[in-house]
Structures are given as structure tokens and as C-alpha cells.
C-alpha positions, 0 to 999 in steps of 0.5 A: 074510940081508939088512938092512931095504932089500932085496927084497920080495915081490909077488904079481904078479911071483912065480914059482916059484923053484928052491931046489935049491942047497946047504943051508949051515945048518939052520933050527930053527924055533920057532912062536909060534902057537896049536898049534890053528891050521889055517893053519899046517899047511904048518909041520907037513907032512913036506914042510918044505924040506931043512934045516928043523926045527920044534922048538917050538909055543906061544901063550904062554911058558909053554907052551914047555920052556925047557930043550928050547929051550936045548938045541936052540938054535933060530935061527927064530921064526915068529910068528902069535899076536896076543899075542905081544909079551911071549913073544917078548921073553922068548924073545929075552932066553933064546935068544941063538941066534935070528937071525930072526923072521918075522911072518905078517902085515904089520903087526909092531905086535903084536911090537914092543918095546924088546927086539926093537929091541935084538937083533941079528936080522933081522925079516921079514913078509907085505907083499904077501900082502894087498894086492889084497884091500884095494885092492879094498876101497878101490874098493868103498868109493869106489863105495859113496859115489859111487854112494850105495850106502846109498840104493840099499839103502833104495829097494830095501827100500821098493820105490821107483824114485827116480831121482837123480844120482850121482857119477862116479869118473873125475877125482876125487883119491885121496890115499894115506897111506903108499904101500907095497905096499897103497897102491901095489895101490890106486893102480893100480886108481884109475889104472884108474878114471881117477882122479888119485892123490897119494901121501904117503910118508917117502922120496918119491924111491922113487916119483918114477917110479911110473907110478900116481902123479901126484904124490908128497909128503913126509910133512910135506905131509899138509895138501896132500894133505887139501886135494886129495883127494875120497878119502883112503886110509890104508895106512900102518903104526902107528908112534910117528910114525903114531899119532894122525896123523890129528886135527883138523888133518887134518880141518880142512884136508880137503875138506867132501866128502872121504871117509876110508878106513883099512885100516891101523891104527885108532889111526892115526885120532884116533877122537874127533876123527873122530867130531866130524868127522862130526858137524859135517860136516867130511868127507862120511864114512869107510870104516873097516876097523879102528878104535882098539879091536876089536872096536868097542865098542857104545857108540860113535857110529860104528855109528849114523852112515849116512855110515860103512862099517864092516867088522870088520877082515876085508877082507884075510880071503880064505878062504885068506890065513892059509895062503897067508902061512904057505906063503910063509914056508915056501916062499920064505924058509925056503929062502932063509935056510939057503941063505944067500940074501937074504930077502924082505920085510925090515923096519926093526924100530925103524921098524915097517916 
């Protein structure tokens, strides 16, 4: 198995791999999920890879037969239930045989705990599964503001044929906070539109020769990014360091005509400060696929702003995305695990990505 920093799966470059080599150990799997989730069907199929066996399925710790698990000694946990932090921590305490945890989601904020951080287990995720559709949403959000789609829809509703000037996307600057797989996919599309791309990441050297970036900044240069970006995409994971990282100082430093786009996690933005920035015209608008509290409370002022595009955390929700994510675990990583081949998408369980 591979520690964090290993190879990541990429939808564009993925090929059908041949895992016909010798199986060196059995993968005994616990599925921490809703037993009725149809997206986990590949786990229940008779064609599970050679050397792999599903031991138990449950959405909570209480649903598992602990005596059975202690007897079976599972070594793999597949996690797809949103409320998995506590049950996973308990399983890790009770089952020292667990070696590897795989998250069906790209984010792992819902499983991070002190227990997980302290255990000698490898964690992998579904990085790369959702990047293309979120990149498409990013460009849609940019077009929404550049072409003033709300005005178009109102004019159509009112049967008004009134011409007005629109903004050209070409030549604008997209600042990307969190230049991982999602950020890079968005940069590729922005590049095709003729935009300039400024990326912000913890390790800028990793993207110095990236063909889709015009410039790469260190995380301490966030105010520089805000000052120079017409559109700001937040594609970072939720960690201790990123929680609340977009706050009043960032809005003060932003262009007055800039648009904030969040496809990461809601709490990365200080939401009351965002509302104040929108109220005081410190920024032009926001496109939010995620919010601090989900579902967004009916009392939130964000519902009432004409310059806010809201979606219910579904812009990665293609018809097949969850099942495809399970298939990635079954077809790609499980055969690697029981043949002692480095796993795809290893992450730092302490850093959270």
C-alpha cells in the first residue's frame, strides 16, 4: 500500500487495468453505509474481485454484530454514509485488523476524527470522480453573471425585447483557491475560454509547470489573489486551516465586481461576512453549491439576493456518479489492495486531503 502523496486517479487518463496478478491476501470488507443504498450494488455483486469478501453492512455502529466482526477480522472499510465519524471511530477502536479506509466521497471531513488520525491505517478517497461536472458548473456560474442570465429570464417572462451589453469572459481572471483535481479541471475549461488563471495552493511548486495556470501563489498570498481575480473559485477541502478562511479581510481585498463561486464546503466561507459583503456591494455576487448549514435554512438572507446563484449541493450529482464511485473502489483499488499494488488516491488523514 502507498502512503499519502501517491498516485491519483484521473478520469481522462484512466485505462482498463489488468489485475490478473497473484492475490497475496484477502480483502475482508465492512461497508459503513445505508444497507438499502442502490449505489453500493457493485459491492454485493457476485463478481467482486478475486480475493475480496463483503463481511458486513451497516449505517451505524449498533447495526454491526461485533462478535462476528472480531471473528472475521475485517481489514477494509468502505464508507459512504454521511454520519460515519463516530461509528468509524468505534470500529477502529474495536478492530485492530483494519488497515485501509476508502471514502466514496472526495471530501473526508465527515470521517475525520482524533481516533482516525492516531490509527496506523491508510485512507483513500474518490478524488477525480466529480471534477469534470463541478468544472462545468464553474463555467456556467461565470456565464450566469457575465451574460446576466437573471435579466434574460425576466425579459423572457415579461416578453420584453430589450438589448443590453454583456461581459466577455475571455480575458477575465479566474482565481482558484485549492488547486487540486477540481480546481485543475476548472482551470482547463477556463483556459479554453481564454481566461487567465491564478492558482492558490499549499505547495505551489507542484503546479509551477501546469499548462492551465498563468501563475501559482502560496496560500499566504490569498489577498493578492482576491485583489486580482474577477471570479474566485473555492475548491478546497474543509480542514481546520480552511474553515472560515474566506472572511471579512478577503472580501475587503476583493474586486468590487468579483464573483465568489464555492464548490468546496460551505464553512470555508464565513457566511455572515459573505452576506454583509453582498449587502454592502463589496462584491458583485456569489454562486454557491454548498452552504454552512445544509439544507440552507428558509430564514437565510441568501435566498433573497438577486445576485446569488444557489444550488442544493447537487452540481456533482450526475445520474451515475455514486455508483461509478463505488465501482472505482471495487474495480481499481480492491484488486490493488489484495495484490499489494500501491493504492490510488491516498490522502493525508491528518491534513484532511
